[in-house]
C-alpha positions as CSV (number, residue, x, y, z in Angstrom):
1,X,-24.7,-13.5,8.4
2,X,-22.1,-11.3,6.2
3,X,-25.1,-10.3,3.5
4,X,-22.1,-7.6,1.5
5,X,-18.6,-6.3,2.4
6,X,-20.5,-3.5,4.5
7,X,-23.9,-5.0,5.8
8,X,-24.3,-7.9,8.0
9,X,-27.7,-9.3,9.3
10,X,-27.6,-10.3,13.4
11,X,-31.1,-10.4,14.4
12,X,-34.3,-11.5,12.6
13,X,-38.0,-13.2,13.8
14,X,-40.9,-15.1,12.3
15,X,-41.5,-12.8,9.8
16,X,-38.1,-12.4,8.3
17,X,-34.9,-14.7,8.5
18,X,-35.7,-16.3,12.0
19,X,-31.9,-15.8,13.8
20,X,-32.4,-14.4,16.7
21,X,-36.2,-14.5,18.5
22,X,-39.3,-14.3,16.7
23,X,-40.8,-11.0,17.4
24,X,-37.7,-9.8,16.5
25,X,-37.4,-7.5,13.5
26,X,-34.4,-7.6,11.3
27,X,-31.4,-6.5,12.7
28,X,-29.3,-5.2,10.6
29,X,-25.2,-4.1,11.1
30,X,-23.2,-1.8,8.9
31,X,-19.4,-1.8,8.9
32,X,-18.1,1.6,9.3
33,X,-14.5,1.9,9.2
34,X,-13.2,0.6,12.6
35,X,-16.4,0.3,13.6
36,X,-19.9,-0.7,13.4
37,X,-23.7,0.7,13.6
38,X,-26.3,-1.4,14.7
39,X,-29.9,-0.6,13.3
40,X,-32.9,-1.0,15.2
41,X,-32.5,-3.7,18.2
42,X,-35.5,-6.3,18.0
43,X,-37.9,-6.8,20.7
44,X,-35.8,-8.3,23.7
45,X,-35.7,-11.2,23.8
46,X,-33.3,-12.3,21.5
47,X,-30.2,-10.0,23.2
48,X,-28.6,-13.1,23.7
49,X,-28.6,-14.2,20.4
50,X,-28.1,-11.1,18.3
51,X,-24.7,-10.8,20.3
52,X,-24.0,-14.9,19.5
53,X,-24.4,-13.8,16.3
54,X,-22.1,-10.3,16.4
55,X,-19.0,-12.9,17.5
56,X,-20.2,-15.4,15.0
57,X,-19.8,-13.3,12.7
58,X,-16.1,-12.0,13.3
59,X,-17.9,-8.4,15.1
60,X,-16.6,-7.8,18.6
61,X,-19.6,-6.0,20.1
62,X,-17.4,-3.9,21.7
63,X,-16.5,-2.4,18.5
64,X,-20.7,-1.6,18.2
65,X,-20.7,2.5,18.6
66,X,-24.3,3.7,18.1
67,X,-27.5,2.1,17.7
68,X,-30.5,3.7,15.6
69,X,-33.5,3.1,15.8
70,X,-36.0,3.5,13.4
71,X,-39.3,4.0,15.4
72,X,-40.6,3.2,18.6
73,X,-42.6,-0.7,18.0
74,X,-41.6,-2.8,20.1
75,X,-40.1,-5.2,17.9
76,X,-37.3,-2.2,16.8
77,X,-36.7,-0.9,20.2
78,X,-37.2,-3.3,23.1
79,X,-33.9,-4.3,22.6
80,X,-32.3,-1.3,23.4
81,X,-32.0,-1.3,26.5
82,X,-30.8,-4.8,27.1
83,X,-28.1,-3.7,24.5
84,X,-27.3,-0.6,25.7
85,X,-27.1,-2.1,29.1
86,X,-24.3,-4.7,27.7
87,X,-22.7,-2.5,25.4
88,X,-21.6,0.0,27.9
89,X,-20.2,2.0,24.7
90,X,-23.3,2.0,22.6
91,X,-24.8,5.1,22.0
92,X,-28.4,5.6,21.2
93,X,-30.2,7.4,18.7
94,X,-34.0,8.0,17.3
95,X,-35.9,10.8,16.2
96,X,-37.4,13.1,18.8
97,X,-40.9,11.3,18.8
98,X,-39.5,7.6,19.0
99,X,-37.2,9.3,21.6
100,X,-40.1,10.0,23.3
101,X,-41.9,7.1,23.6
102,X,-39.2,5.3,24.2
103,X,-37.8,6.6,27.0
104,X,-40.8,7.2,28.6
105,X,-41.4,3.4,27.9
106,X,-45.0,4.9,26.2
107,X,-46.4,1.3,26.0
108,X,-49.7,2.7,24.8
109,X,-47.9,5.6,22.2
110,X,-45.8,2.1,20.8
111,X,-49.3,0.6,20.1
112,X,-48.3,-2.6,22.0
113,X,-51.1,-2.8,24.4
114,X,-53.2,-3.4,21.6
115,X,-50.7,-5.2,19.9
116,X,-50.2,-7.7,23.0
117,X,-54.0,-8.2,23.7
118,X,-53.7,-8.8,19.7
119,X,-52.0,-11.8,20.6
120,X,-49.0,-10.0,17.8
121,X,-46.7,-10.6,21.9
122,X,-46.9,-12.7,24.8
123,X,-49.1,-11.8,27.7
124,X,-46.4,-11.4,29.7
125,X,-44.2,-8.9,27.5
126,X,-43.3,-5.8,29.1
127,X,-41.2,-2.9,27.5
128,X,-38.2,-1.7,29.5
129,X,-37.7,1.8,29.0
130,X,-34.5,3.3,27.5
131,X,-32.9,6.4,27.4
132,X,-31.8,7.7,24.2
133,X,-28.2,10.0,23.3
134,X,-28.3,11.5,20.3
135,X,-32.3,13.2,18.0
136,X,-31.7,13.0,14.9
137,X,-32.9,15.1,12.3
138,X,-35.2,14.8,9.6
139,X,-32.9,15.8,6.3
140,X,-30.1,14.9,8.7
141,X,-26.9,13.5,7.4
142,X,-25.0,11.3,9.6
143,X,-21.0,11.2,8.9
144,X,-19.6,7.6,9.5
145,X,-16.3,5.5,9.4
146,X,-15.1,4.5,6.0
147,X,-16.1,7.1,4.0
148,X,-19.7,6.4,4.9
149,X,-22.8,8.3,5.1
150,X,-26.7,7.3,6.0
151,X,-29.2,10.1,5.7
152,X,-32.1,9.9,8.0
153,X,-35.7,10.1,5.5
154,X,-38.9,10.5,8.1
155,X,-41.0,7.7,6.5
156,X,-44.5,8.2,8.6
157,X,-47.0,6.0,7.4
158,X,-46.7,2.4,9.4
159,X,-45.9,4.5,12.3
160,X,-46.5,8.4,12.8
161,X,-42.4,8.5,14.0
162,X,-40.7,6.3,11.5
163,X,-37.2,6.9,9.9
164,X,-35.7,5.1,7.0
165,X,-31.9,5.4,6.4
166,X,-29.9,6.2,3.2
167,X,-26.5,4.8,2.2
168,X,-26.1,6.7,-1.4
169,X,-22.4,5.5,-1.0
170,X,-23.7,1.7,-1.1
171,X,-27.0,2.8,-3.1
172,X,-28.7,1.2,0.2
173,X,-31.5,2.0,1.9
174,X,-32.7,0.4,5.5
175,X,-36.3,0.8,4.6
176,X,-37.3,-0.6,8.1
177,X,-41.1,-0.9,7.8
178,X,-41.5,1.3,4.5
179,X,-41.5,-0.9,2.5
180,X,-40.8,-5.3,1.9
181,X,-39.8,-7.6,-1.0
182,X,-42.4,-7.6,-3.5
183,X,-43.6,-3.5,-3.0
184,X,-45.2,-4.7,0.1
185,X,-46.3,-2.4,3.0
186,X,-47.0,-3.1,6.5
187,X,-50.8,-2.1,6.8
188,X,-52.5,-1.7,10.2
189,X,-55.2,0.0,12.3
190,X,-53.2,1.1,14.8
191,X,-54.0,5.3,15.9
192,X,-50.8,6.0,14.1
193,X,-51.3,4.3,11.0
194,X,-51.9,6.7,7.8
195,X,-52.4,5.6,4.6
196,X,-52.4,8.9,2.7
197,X,-48.9,9.4,4.6
198,X,-47.5,6.3,4.3
199,X,-48.4,7.4,0.3
200,X,-46.6,9.9,0.3
201,X,-43.5,8.7,1.8
202,X,-43.0,5.2,-1.1
203,X,-43.6,8.7,-3.9
204,X,-40.3,10.0,-1.9
205,X,-38.4,6.5,-1.4
206,X,-39.6,6.0,-4.9
207,X,-37.0,8.5,-6.0
208,X,-34.5,7.0,-4.5
209,X,-31.3,5.4,-6.5
210,X,-31.9,2.0,-4.4
211,X,-29.7,-0.9,-5.3
212,X,-29.6,-2.6,-1.9
213,X,-33.2,-2.8,0.1
214,X,-32.7,-3.8,4.1
215,X,-36.3,-3.9,5.5
216,X,-37.5,-4.4,8.6
217,X,-38.9,-8.0,7.7
218,X,-38.9,-10.3,5.1
219,X,-35.8,-11.0,3.0
220,X,-32.9,-8.7,2.7
221,X,-32.4,-7.3,-1.2
222,X,-28.2,-7.0,-2.1
223,X,-29.4,-6.6,-5.7
224,X,-32.4,-5.5,-7.4
225,X,-33.9,-3.6,-4.6
226,X,-35.1,-0.5,-6.2
227,X,-38.1,-2.9,-8.1
228,X,-40.0,-3.4,-4.6
229,X,-39.8,0.2,-4.0
230,X,-40.9,0.9,-7.4
231,X,-43.1,-1.8,-7.3
232,X,-45.1,-0.4,-4.0
233,X,-45.2,3.7,-5.7
234,X,-47.2,1.8,-8.8
235,X,-49.5,0.0,-6.8
236,X,-50.4,4.1,-5.3
237,X,-50.1,6.0,-8.4
238,X,-52.6,3.4,-10.0
239,X,-55.0,3.6,-7.3
240,X,-54.6,0.3,-6.3
241,X,-54.6,-0.8,-2.5
242,X,-51.0,-1.6,-1.1
243,X,-50.2,-5.4,-0.4
244,X,-49.4,-5.6,2.6
245,X,-46.9,-8.7,4.2
246,X,-49.3,-8.8,7.5
């Protein structure tokens, strides 16, 4: 699904546009010159649908050069192994913490064991470990094709290892599970969740010039996305509990 001249949505689950598998996060593609960058991978069961959606949007899968994982939760990283296996040219990038969890397939550290016990994932769902080719550093700026860049922003709160990605040329924030339309957050009770760190993350994201907001669930916002970030920050500043999508 083409969203703008540069951004496509090729995956999405029950908490967003259901275009791949119910377990999937929103999976985005950024057109970067002559090739493409994939942001997040879904949970793994929707990989075939994601590849079909690429073709339907006129994107040749072999032109996907890189996959950036925003954090290790299975709905965002579980599809990395399948995509890396099918797309031989694909380079997988993530933060050091995410790379360690995903590379080991550590279901405890990604909170998958308790999520499966709670019925969020089916009993037979298992995570396929995937090696990460490139470690992303906090504050690093990725020089992509087509004159576009992505700034790597630490975004702990929902999970300890999470990063967001900001493209200043498009005023686009790939916010993953940091913030959603309407200023909602993804509040959890998992060990790596921190409301204090979430507050700090939202305050830093609110300082960005955001027009387009591409969250990990719910609908993508191609205009006015900064208002959602500001709304989340305003609740924190007012001492109000965050609104949650879960």
